N, C-alpha and C positions, 0 to 999 in steps of 0.2 A: 571576538565580538559575535554575539548571537545574531541570527538572521531568521526572518520568517520562513526561509527555505529549509531551515533545520527540520521543519515538520515533514518535509519530503523524505529526509533521511530516516526518520522514525518509521514511515510507511515502508521504505525499502527494507529496513531491518525486520519488520513484520512479515513482509513477503518472503524474505530469506528463510526465516524460521518456519513459517507455515509450509513452504514447498519442501523443505528438508524433512519435516515431520510426515507430510503426505507421501513423499517418495519412500521414506523408510517404511511406512505402513503398507504401501503398495507392494514393496518387495516381500515383506513378511507375509502378506495375504497371499501372494502368488506362491510362495514356498509351502504354505500350509493348506492351500486349496480353499481358503476362506471366502466369505462373501465380500465383494468389492463395493457394496452399497455405501459404506461410510467413506471410502476413498473417493467415489464419484460425487458424493454430496459435498465433501470438502473441496474437491476440484471445482465444482460449480460455483461455490462461494468465492474462492480466490479468483476464479475467472471473471466473475462479475466485477469484483473490486479492481482487478487489474485493468478491466475495460474502462472504468471510470477514471482511474489514474492515468491511463494512456491518453484518453480524450482530454484530460486536463493539461497534460504535457503538450499535446499537439495544438491545443488552443492558446496556451499561454507561455509555456517554457520554450518550445522550439522557435516560435516567431521572435521571442526576446533574444535568444541565442543568435538567430540569423542577423539581427540588427547589429550585434557587436562582434560576431565571429562567423561570417558567411560560410556556408557549405558544411559546417560542423554537424548541424542537427540532422542532416539527411541520412546519415548512417544509422542514427538512433531510430528514425522513422522506419527504416527497413527492418530493424529489430522488432519493432512493434507489429509490423505486418506478419512477421514470422511467428511471433507469439500468438497472434490471432489464429493463425492456421493450426498451431499446436493445440490450443485450447479447444477450438472447434472439433479437431480430430478426436480428442479425448471425450468430448461430449457425445460424439457419435458412437463411441465404444460402449456406452452404458448398457445397451441391449445386446451386446456381442459377448459371449462367454469365452474370452480368450485372455486368461490372467497374465500370461507371459508378455503378450503384445501390449497390454495395458501397463504393466510394470515398466517395460522398456520405454514406452511413450512418456510416462510420468518422469522417468529418469532424464530423458532428453529435455523435456520442458524445464525441469529443475536446473539442469546444467546451463541451458540457454538463458534462463531468467537470472540466475546468479551472476553470470558473466555480464549480462546487460546492465544489471543494477550496479555492479562493481565499476563498470566503465562510466556510468553516469555520475557516481559519487566521486570518482577519481578525476574526471575530465569535464563533463558537461556542467555540473552545478558549480564547481570552482570557477569556471569562466563567468558564470552569472554573478557570483558573489564578488568577483574582482572588478567586473566592468559595469555593474548596475548599482543604483543607489538603494538604500534600505527601503525607501518609499516604493520604488519600482519592484523590489522583491516582494513587498507586502501585497502589491497589486497582483503580481503573478500568483502568489499563494491563494489570494482571494478568488481569482478566476478559476484556479484548479478546484477549489472546494465546491464551486457552483456546479461542477460536472457530476457531482453525486446527487441524484434525485432526493428531494426532501424525505420522501417516504422510505428511502433506502438508508438514510443516515443511522437509524437504530441498528440495522444489520451490520453496517460498517463498524460502528463503535463496539458492538458485541464481538465482532471478529478481531478488531485491532487491539484493544487494550490488554486482553489476556496474553497477547504475543509480545508485549513490550515490557522491559524492565522499568523500574521506578523512574530512572533518569529520562527515558524516552517518553513515558507517560506524562512527566512534568513538562517536557519540551512541547509536545503537541497540544497539551491543555493550555499552556501559556499562549501559544500562537493563536489558537482558536479564540481565547478570551480577548485577545487584541484585535483579531481580524473580523470577528463576528459582531453584529449589533448586540447590545446587552440582552435584549429580550430573546434573541435567537439562542445565545449561549445559555441563558437560564433554562431554556427548553431542553437542551441536551445535557445539562449538568446531572440530572437524575440518572440519565442513561450511562454516563461515565461512572457514577457511583455504583450502579448495578453491575457494571462490567469489571469493577476493581474491588471485589469483596475482601481480598487479602492485602490490598495496598491503599485503600481509600484514606485511612487515618494518616498514613505517611504522606500521601499525596496532598492532603489538606495542610499538613505541617510545612510542606514545600511551598504551597500556594494557599495562604490563609484566606484569600479572597473567596475561595470556594465555599466558605462557611457563611459568607455575607449574603443577606437577602436583598 
């Protein structure tokens, strides 16, 4: 059975692919002595979106987990603080010309992030799916989405959808259609279309309501 929390899994998949691509680019750039500006620009974007995602989990997911499985969320909160430190450290390297250190720090961030996301998908979110109602899960997903500032939603959509396959694009679009007020979703629908130039037609076939006015 589908859950509003499936939207979180799609975000996790996007984080995994993006940090893999960034780490690969950082390694290649260090080897060739190239300019790291693209690496740092991509790290800045993923860092921002990770921050919104972490704030959403800390405001909605972790308290809900504490209610049904006390003490479980604490370790994940520790992961978040470590990720904060890593992202801040990489931001501070932008003006330091040290390709090897930057590539190593990017690799460590990628490793820690992937392990953290894998643990959440294998442990934390299954607990919520098993021990909370669909309505409670919808409320959690709604609270999480509110941690993305309205003015940053276009940036998140532009980042997110190209990193997703059609299945995940369909999942998160359906969750947003259900969770958001109709007028709010109508405002972001053109942004989704712009971010999916190669899959928009297929997406509308999966979700015909996208073509409705």
